[in-house]
C-alpha positions in Angstrom: -5.2 -42.1 -71.5 -4.5 -45.4 -69.6 -6.3 -46.3 -66.4 -3.1 -46.1 -64.5 -2.4 -42.6 -65.7 -6.0 -41.6 -64.9 -5.5 -43.1 -61.4 -2.2 -41.2 -61.1 -3.9 -37.9 -61.9 -6.7 -38.6 -59.6 -4.3 -39.4 -56.8 -2.3 -36.3 -57.4 -5.4 -34.2 -57.4 -6.6 -35.9 -54.2 -3.3 -35.2 -52.5 -3.4 -31.5 -53.5 -7.0 -31.2 -52.2 -6.0 -33.0 -49.0 -3.0 -30.7 -48.5 -5.1 -27.6 -49.1 -7.7 -29.0 -46.7 -5.0 -29.6 -44.1 -3.6 -26.1 -44.5 -7.0 -24.6 -44.0 -7.6 -26.8 -41.0 -4.2 -25.9 -39.6 -5.0 -22.2 -40.2 -8.4 -22.5 -38.5 -6.8 -24.3 -35.6 -4.1 -21.6 -35.3 -6.8 -18.9 -35.4 -8.8 -20.8 -32.7 -5.8 -21.3 -30.5 -4.8 -17.6 -30.8 -8.4 -16.7 -30.0 -8.3 -18.9 -27.0 -5.0 -17.4 -25.8 -6.5 -13.9 -26.2 -9.6 -14.9 -24.3 -7.6 -16.5 -21.6 -5.3 -13.5 -21.3 -8.3 -11.2 -21.1 -10.1 -13.3 -18.4 -7.3 -14.5 -16.2 -5.4 -11.9 -14.2 -3.2 -12.5 -11.1 -2.9 -9.8 -8.5 0.3 -9.6 -6.4 -0.4 -7.1 -3.6 2.7 -6.0 -1.5 2.2 -5.1 2.1 4.0 -4.8 5.4 2.8 -5.6 8.9 -0.6 -5.8 10.5 -3.4 -4.7 10.1 -2.4 -3.9 6.5 -1.5 -7.5 5.7 -4.7 -8.7 7.3 -6.7 -6.4 5.1 -4.9 -7.6 2.0 -5.7 -11.2 3.0 -9.4 -10.2 3.0 -9.0 -8.5 -0.4 -7.4 -11.6 -1.9 -10.4 -13.6 -0.8 -12.7 -11.1 -2.5 -10.8 -11.2 -5.7 -10.5 -15.0 -5.8 -14.3 -15.1 -5.5 -14.6 -13.3 -8.9 -14.2 -15.2 -12.2 -10.9 -14.7 -13.9 -9.0 -13.3 -10.9 -6.4 -14.9 -8.6 -4.5 -13.0 -6.0 -1.7 -13.3 -3.4 -0.2 -11.2 -0.6 3.4 -10.3 -1.1 4.8 -9.7 2.3 7.9 -7.4 2.5 10.2 -6.6 5.4 10.6 -2.8 5.2 9.1 0.5 4.0 11.0 0.5 0.7 10.4 -2.9 -0.8 6.7 -2.6 -1.4 7.2 0.5 -3.6 10.1 -1.1 -5.4 7.9 -4.2 -6.1 5.2 -2.1 -7.7 7.6 0.1 -9.6 9.4 -2.9 -11.0 6.1 -4.7 -11.9 6.8 -7.4 -9.4 3.5 -6.5 -7.7 0.4 -4.9 -9.3 -0.3 -2.8 -6.1 0.8 -2.1 -2.6 -1.1 -1.3 0.5 1.3 0.0 3.2 1.6 3.8 3.0 0.0 7.2 2.9 0.1 9.4 -0.1 2.8 11.8 1.1 5.2 8.9 1.7 4.4 7.7 -1.9 5.1 11.1 -3.3 8.5 11.3 -1.7 9.3 7.9 -3.2 8.3 9.1 -6.6 10.6 12.1 -6.3 13.6 10.0 -5.1 13.1 7.2 -7.7 11.5 9.1 -10.6 8.6 6.8 -10.0 5.1 6.8 -11.5 3.1 5.5 -8.5 -0.4 6.9 -7.9 -2.8 6.5 -5.0 -6.2 5.1 -6.1 -8.1 4.3 -2.9 -7.7 5.6 0.7 -8.7 2.9 3.2 -8.0 4.0 6.7 -6.3 6.5 8.8 -4.1 5.1 11.6 -4.5 6.9 14.9 -1.0 8.1 15.6 0.3 10.0 18.6 2.9 10.3 21.3 3.4 7.9 24.2 5.2 8.8 27.4 6.4 6.3 30.0 6.3 8.8 32.8 4.2 11.8 31.8 0.5 12.0 32.7 -0.2 15.3 30.9 1.5 18.0 28.9 2.2 19.9 32.1 4.7 17.2 33.0 7.0 17.8 30.0 10.4 18.8 31.3 13.0 21.1 29.7 15.4 19.1 27.6 13.1 16.1 27.3 14.1 13.5 24.7 11.5 13.1 22.0 11.6 10.3 19.4 10.3 11.2 16.0 10.3 9.4 12.6 13.4 9.8 10.5 11.8 9.7 7.0 10.6 13.0 5.7 6.9 12.3 5.4 6.5 10.8 8.9 8.9 13.3 10.4 6.5 16.0 9.1 3.6 14.1 10.7 5.5 13.9 14.0 6.1 17.6 14.0 2.6 18.6 13.0 1.2 16.7 16.1 3.5 18.6 18.4 2.5 21.9 16.9 -1.2 21.0 17.1 -0.8 20.6 20.8 1.2 23.8 21.3 4.4 22.0 22.2 6.4 23.6 19.4 5.8 26.2 16.7 6.7 25.7 13.0 7.8 28.6 10.8 5.3 27.8 8.0 7.9 27.9 5.3 7.4 24.2 4.5 3.7 23.4 4.5 3.9 19.8 3.4 7.1 18.3 4.8 8.6 20.4 7.6 11.8 19.2 9.2 13.6 20.1 12.4 15.0 23.1 10.6 11.5 24.5 10.4 11.0 24.6 14.2 10.6 28.3 15.1 9.8 27.9 18.8 10.8 25.1 21.1 10.0 26.4 24.6 10.9 23.1 26.4 14.2 22.8 24.5 13.2 19.4 23.4 15.9 17.1 22.2 14.8 15.1 19.1 15.9 11.6 18.4 15.2 10.3 14.9 14.4 6.6 14.3 13.0 4.6 11.4 9.2 4.8 11.8 8.7 1.1 12.5 11.3 1.3 15.3 10.1 4.4 17.1 7.8 2.4 19.5 10.9 0.7 20.8 11.9 4.0 22.2 9.1 3.7 24.7 10.8 0.7 26.3 14.2 2.3 26.0 13.1 5.1 28.3 12.8 8.1 26.0 10.4 10.8 27.4 8.0 11.0 24.5 7.7 8.6 21.5 5.9 9.1 18.2 4.3 5.8 17.2 1.7 4.1 15.0 -0.8 2.0 16.9 0.3 -1.2 15.3 3.9 -0.8 16.5 3.2 0.5 20.0 0.8 -2.4 20.6 3.3 -4.9 19.4 6.1 -3.5 21.5 4.4 -2.2 24.6 0.9 -3.6 24.5 -0.5 0.0 24.4 -3.4 1.4 22.4 -4.2 5.0 21.4 -6.2 5.3 24.6 -2.8 5.2 26.4 -1.3 8.0 24.3 -0.3 11.3 25.8 -1.4 13.2 22.7 -3.0 12.1 19.4 -3.0 13.5 15.9 -5.9 15.6 14.6 -6.2 14.8 10.8 -9.7 15.6 9.8 -8.9 15.6 6.0 -7.3 12.1 6.1 -4.1 13.4 4.6 -2.2 10.5 6.0 -4.7 7.8 5.2 -3.2 4.4 4.3 -4.0 3.9 0.6 -3.9 1.5 -2.3 -1.1 2.3 -4.7 -0.5 1.2 -8.3 1.6 2.4 -11.3 0.0 5.3 -13.2 -0.5 3.2 -16.4 -2.6 0.7 -14.4 -4.8 3.3 -12.5 -7.7 3.3 -14.9 -7.8 -0.4 -15.8 -10.6 -2.8 -15.0 -8.2 -4.6 -12.7 -7.6 -1.4 -10.7 -11.4 -1.0 -10.4 -11.8 -4.5 -9.2 -9.1 -3.9 -6.6 -10.8 -0.7 -5.3 -14.1 -2.6 -5.0 -12.3 -5.4 -3.1 -10.7 -2.9 -0.7 -14.1 -1.3 0.1 -16.0 -4.6 0.3 -18.3 -5.5 3.2 -15.6 -7.8 4.6 -13.1 -5.0 4.8 -15.6 -2.6 6.2 -16.5 -5.0 9.0 -12.8 -5.5 9.8 -12.1 -1.8 9.9 -15.1 -0.9 11.9 -14.1 -3.4 14.6 -10.6 -1.8 14.8 -12.2 1.6 14.8 -14.2 0.7 17.9 -10.9 0.1 19.7 -9.6 3.5 18.7 -7.0 1.9 16.4 -8.0 3.7 13.2 -10.7 5.6 11.3 -12.2 4.4 8.0 -11.3 6.6 5.1 -14.2 5.8 2.8 
């Protein structure tokens, strides 16, 4: 065989070996890149947490700081404008969690939207009650007084339970969880009920209604009042209406949900809640 032919064979063999080597290198590189992508996916997780109004958004801000301090997590507050958007955001995977509601409200949303939301961590119970521009005590309640209550089913039930707790009305007991006006059995003062969206009920105080159901956040914003100024307050020893962290059911048992629960019960959040508790604004639920 001539030298040129031998060189040709050697060159061909070298090219084949180089090609195989490149394929193996490319394969190894692909495997490494895929491994890196999997590792990055496992380590990096971004939390969007939907919330609405203070002090809930303030607590979420503290929670995002806690999560950001952990390796592999980033987090943002997603502020919404009403009591529907935060649940829609979680249901549609636009947010991993929400922090803006109590469990009964969430349950009603699930029924209406065929949702799969679950409550994973109660955080605090807002001190709700009734405020009256003119009344100093229950003895002052007049016949035919106009009373503002929440219009949504969950908070309407809460509004009515408080009135029953203080002997102002009697409920028939037929609906234990979500009584409505139809379940009022006795109304000795012939109260006239005015339904308003729960974030607007406090405005009724300035509008001159006789008694107004309100959350402490809203009554403080509208009328600069605190629970100490209330005519009557709720008695909820079981924390049934505690504001809680909500996620989709499929995410409830994930490491991310566990990290979220730890952040919502962290020392920063405890200190913040305890300060508001001293002012009578809320009670910690954990």
